[in-house]
C-alpha positions in Angstrom: 141.3 -17.7 9.8 140.1 -14.6 10.5 141.0 -11.6 9.4 142.4 -10.1 12.3 144.4 -13.3 12.4 145.1 -13.3 8.3 146.4 -9.3 9.3 149.3 -10.0 11.6 150.4 -13.2 9.1 150.6 -10.2 6.2 152.3 -8.3 8.8 154.9 -10.7 9.6 156.1 -11.4 6.5 157.4 -8.1 6.3 157.5 -6.0 9.5 157.8 -2.0 7.9 154.1 -2.3 6.1 151.3 -0.8 8.9 148.9 -3.5 10.6 146.5 -1.4 9.1 148.0 -1.0 5.8 148.4 -5.3 5.9 144.1 -4.9 6.1 143.8 -3.2 3.0 146.5 -5.7 0.9 143.8 -8.1 2.3 141.2 -6.9 0.8 142.8 -5.7 -2.1 143.9 -9.6 -3.0 140.0 -10.7 -2.3 138.8 -8.3 -4.3 140.8 -9.2 -7.4 140.2 -12.9 -6.5 136.6 -12.6 -6.2 136.4 -10.2 -9.2 138.6 -12.8 -11.6 136.3 -15.5 -12.4 132.7 -16.5 -10.7 132.2 -18.0 -7.2 130.0 -20.8 -6.1 129.7 -17.6 -2.5 128.6 -15.2 -5.0 125.3 -17.2 -6.3 122.4 -16.0 -3.8 118.2 -15.6 -3.9 116.3 -13.2 -2.9 113.2 -11.8 -3.3 111.0 -9.2 -3.9 107.2 -8.4 -2.8 104.8 -6.4 -4.7 102.7 -4.4 -3.2 99.2 -4.0 -4.3 98.1 -1.2 -5.7 96.3 1.7 -3.6 93.4 3.8 -5.8 90.9 4.7 -3.0 90.1 8.1 -3.1 90.8 10.8 -4.3 94.2 12.8 -5.0 94.4 17.6 -6.2 97.4 18.3 -7.2 99.0 21.2 -8.7 100.9 22.2 -11.8 105.0 22.7 -10.9 105.1 21.1 -7.2 105.8 18.4 -5.4 102.4 18.4 -3.1 100.3 16.6 -3.6 96.8 16.8 -1.5 95.2 12.8 -0.1 91.1 13.0 0.7 90.8 11.3 3.9 90.0 8.3 1.8 93.2 7.8 0.4 95.2 8.9 3.3 93.2 6.3 5.4 94.3 3.6 2.6 97.5 5.0 2.4 98.1 4.6 6.5 96.7 1.2 6.8 98.7 -0.4 3.3 100.7 2.1 2.6 103.5 0.6 3.8 104.9 -3.2 4.4 108.1 -4.8 5.3 108.6 -5.5 1.8 107.4 -2.0 0.6 108.2 1.3 2.8 106.1 3.9 0.9 108.6 5.8 0.0 109.6 2.9 -2.5 106.4 3.2 -4.1 105.5 5.4 -7.0 102.4 7.9 -7.3 100.2 8.4 -10.6 97.6 10.2 -12.4 96.4 8.3 -15.4 98.9 8.2 -18.2 100.3 10.9 -16.5 103.8 10.7 -15.3 105.4 8.3 -12.8 106.7 10.4 -9.7 108.6 8.7 -6.7 107.2 9.4 -3.1 109.5 11.0 -1.2 107.8 11.6 1.5 103.9 11.4 3.7 102.8 13.3 6.6 100.6 10.8 7.8 97.6 13.0 7.1 97.1 14.8 3.9 100.5 15.5 2.3 102.3 13.1 -0.2 105.6 14.7 -1.4 107.3 13.5 -4.5 110.9 13.9 -6.4 109.6 17.1 -8.2 107.3 19.0 -9.5 104.7 17.8 -10.9 104.2 18.3 -14.7 100.7 17.7 -15.6 97.7 20.1 -15.7 96.4 21.0 -11.9 93.4 18.2 -11.0 91.2 18.9 -8.0 89.4 15.2 -6.9 90.7 12.9 -9.5 91.4 9.4 -9.6 95.6 8.2 -9.0 97.6 5.1 -8.4 100.1 4.3 -5.7 102.3 1.2 -6.5 105.2 0.0 -6.7 107.3 0.1 -10.3 110.6 0.1 -9.1 112.9 -2.3 -7.0 115.8 -2.2 -6.2 118.7 -4.9 -6.4 118.9 -7.6 -3.1 122.8 -6.0 -2.4 124.8 -3.0 -3.4 127.0 -5.1 -4.0 124.9 -7.1 -6.6 126.3 -7.7 -10.2 123.1 -9.3 -12.1 120.2 -11.7 -12.3 119.9 -14.6 -13.4 116.5 -15.2 -13.3 113.4 -13.4 -11.4 110.6 -16.0 -11.6 106.5 -15.0 -11.1 106.2 -18.1 -9.2 102.4 -17.7 -8.8 101.7 -17.3 -12.4 104.6 -19.2 -14.2 106.1 -16.6 -15.9 110.4 -17.1 -16.0 110.6 -12.2 -16.7 112.4 -11.5 -19.2 115.8 -10.2 -17.9 117.7 -9.3 -21.5 115.6 -6.0 -22.2 117.6 -2.6 -22.5 115.4 0.7 -21.9 115.6 2.3 -25.8 113.2 -1.6 -25.7 110.4 -0.9 -23.5 110.3 3.2 -24.5 110.1 2.0 -28.1 107.6 -1.0 -26.7 105.5 0.8 -24.4 106.3 4.9 -23.7 103.2 5.6 -21.9 103.7 2.5 -19.4 99.7 1.4 -19.5 100.7 -2.2 -19.5 99.6 -3.3 -16.4 98.0 -6.6 -14.4 101.1 -8.6 -14.5 105.2 -7.8 -15.4 106.7 -10.1 -17.9 110.0 -7.6 -18.4 112.7 -6.6 -15.8 115.0 -3.5 -17.3 117.3 -1.5 -15.3 115.9 1.8 -14.3 119.6 3.6 -12.4 120.8 3.8 -8.8 118.9 5.0 -5.9 119.7 8.9 -5.9 118.5 9.6 -2.8 120.9 9.8 0.2 117.8 8.8 3.4 116.9 5.7 1.6 117.6 2.4 2.7 118.4 1.0 -0.6 120.4 4.6 -0.9 123.0 4.1 -4.1 121.4 0.8 -5.2 120.2 -0.7 -8.4 116.9 -0.2 -8.9 115.0 -2.0 -11.6 111.9 -1.4 -13.2 108.8 -3.8 -13.0 106.9 -4.2 -16.8 104.1 -4.1 -17.1 103.3 -2.6 -13.3 102.2 -5.2 -10.7 98.2 -4.4 -10.3 98.4 -6.9 -6.8 100.4 -8.7 -4.4 103.2 -11.0 -6.3 105.9 -12.9 -4.7 109.4 -13.2 -6.9 112.0 -14.7 -7.0 115.5 -13.8 -8.1 118.6 -15.9 -8.7 121.6 -13.7 -9.2 125.1 -13.3 -9.6 126.7 -11.3 -6.3 130.1 -8.8 -6.4 130.5 -9.8 -2.8 132.3 -7.0 -0.3 135.2 -6.9 1.9 136.6 -7.9 5.2 135.2 -6.0 7.4 135.0 -7.2 11.7 138.4 -8.6 13.4 135.9 -11.9 13.0 135.4 -12.3 9.3 136.5 -15.0 7.4 136.4 -15.9 4.2 134.1 -18.0 2.2 134.7 -21.8 2.5 135.1 -22.1 -1.4 138.1 -20.1 -0.6 141.6 -20.3 1.9 143.3 -17.4 3.0 147.3 -18.9 1.6 145.7 -18.0 -1.7 144.4 -14.1 -0.2 147.5 -14.0 1.3 149.9 -14.6 -1.5 148.3 -12.2 -4.0 148.3 -9.6 -0.4 152.6 -10.9 -0.3 152.4 -9.5 -4.5 150.7 -6.3 -3.2 152.9 -6.0 -0.1 156.5 -6.3 -1.7 155.8 -4.1 -4.5 154.8 -1.3 -1.7 158.3 -2.2 -0.8 159.8 -1.7 -3.8 158.4 1.5 -4.0 159.8 2.5 -0.6 162.6 1.4 -1.4 164.3 4.5 -0.8 162.0 5.5 2.3 163.5 2.4 5.0 166.8 2.4 7.2 170.2 2.6 5.5 168.8 1.7 1.9 169.2 -2.1 2.3 167.0 -5.0 2.1 166.2 -8.2 0.0 165.6 -7.6 -3.9 162.0 -7.5 -3.9 161.1 -8.0 -7.1 162.1 -11.8 -7.0 159.4 -11.9 -3.7 156.9 -10.5 -6.0 157.6 -12.8 -8.8 157.9 -16.4 -6.6 154.4 -14.2 -4.8 152.3 -14.1 -8.1 153.5 -17.4 -8.9 152.7 -19.0 -5.9 149.1 -17.3 -6.0 148.9 -18.1 -9.5 148.8 -22.0 -8.3 146.7 -21.9 -5.5 144.4 -20.1 -7.7 143.9 -22.8 -10.1 143.7 -25.0 -7.4 141.1 -23.4 -5.8 138.8 -22.6 -8.8 139.1 -26.5 -10.3 137.1 -27.8 -6.8 134.4 -24.9 -6.9 134.0 -25.0 -10.9 131.6 -27.8 -10.3 129.8 -26.4 -8.2 129.2 -23.2 -10.0 127.9 -25.6 -13.1 126.0 -27.5 -11.2 124.3 -24.6 -10.3 123.1 -23.2 -13.9 122.6 -26.1 -15.4 119.6 -27.0 -12.4 118.6 -23.6 -13.3 119.1 -23.6 -16.7 116.7 -26.7 -17.5 114.0 -25.5 -15.6 114.1 -22.4 -17.5 112.6 -23.8 -21.0 109.3 -23.7 -19.1 108.9 -20.5 -20.0 108.5 -21.3 -23.4 106.7 -25.1 -23.4 103.5 -25.8 -21.4 103.7 -27.7 -18.6 101.7 -29.8 -15.7 101.9 -29.0 -12.2 100.4 -32.1 -10.2 100.9 -30.4 -6.3 99.3 -27.6 -7.4 96.6 -29.1 -10.4 97.5 -26.2 -12.9 98.7 -26.4 -16.4 100.8 -23.6 -18.3 100.1 -23.5 -21.8 103.8 -22.1 -22.1 105.0 -18.6 -23.9 106.8 -17.4 -26.6 
């Protein structure tokens, strides 16, 4: 059943509720169901591709300015490899030595790189630099949490349990490089012009120096129904969503009795109770049917998780992994 049909059916249960508000109630019910338990349609996979570092040429900085001047060699390197479909230049970071890590927000294509804040270190002329990606956006704006982040090339299951406090204690200057072993939450992307504005950013530590591919397994909260033709995920029936939506509709009607014509009509409190009981019964049935899918998904990936600790041999690739603690 489409979103349009669900709104029409709900309005048929209580014609005095506006059609647009019926859509609000349907999505409110859908959200309550999504938030109440983990569903198979909330399990998702994605990937990050770390770009190789750019270090060719030199950079000139002025303390107190957010404009960085790149020489012709650096400019050519940036124009050649600074933008990729999986890593825009404005998603990468700039750094000189052990100085601060600055987010790149603009590049004029010729010589001037703009960063997100004033350069705090001492001014330098024709210095070596790094442009690389430290912070990676979550796969979706409705991302909830990771289940695993895997470096398939190096046989590493990255640690997703660490905090920024632990990371700052372990490596406050962020001087560990080569291939990452931790994924640490950073902050939501604050740049309104960014394609990932509002997405949660995550820091990869130690910073990747060459191109790496990461496979992500995560839980997504999911979003509302928007288009008239949008449908619910296969794991859910429209009956359970409409039952909860009727609870909200009857609650609205009970609260607005005085505004209704002639102030007469059914006792919506009893209708709310009946709809809530129907919702609870349907919810338990759908959850029971979907639980096995979720459990199998978790068990499958948990068995693979122990490869992080124990040695293994990949017969296809012909490569041995000594294991990690």
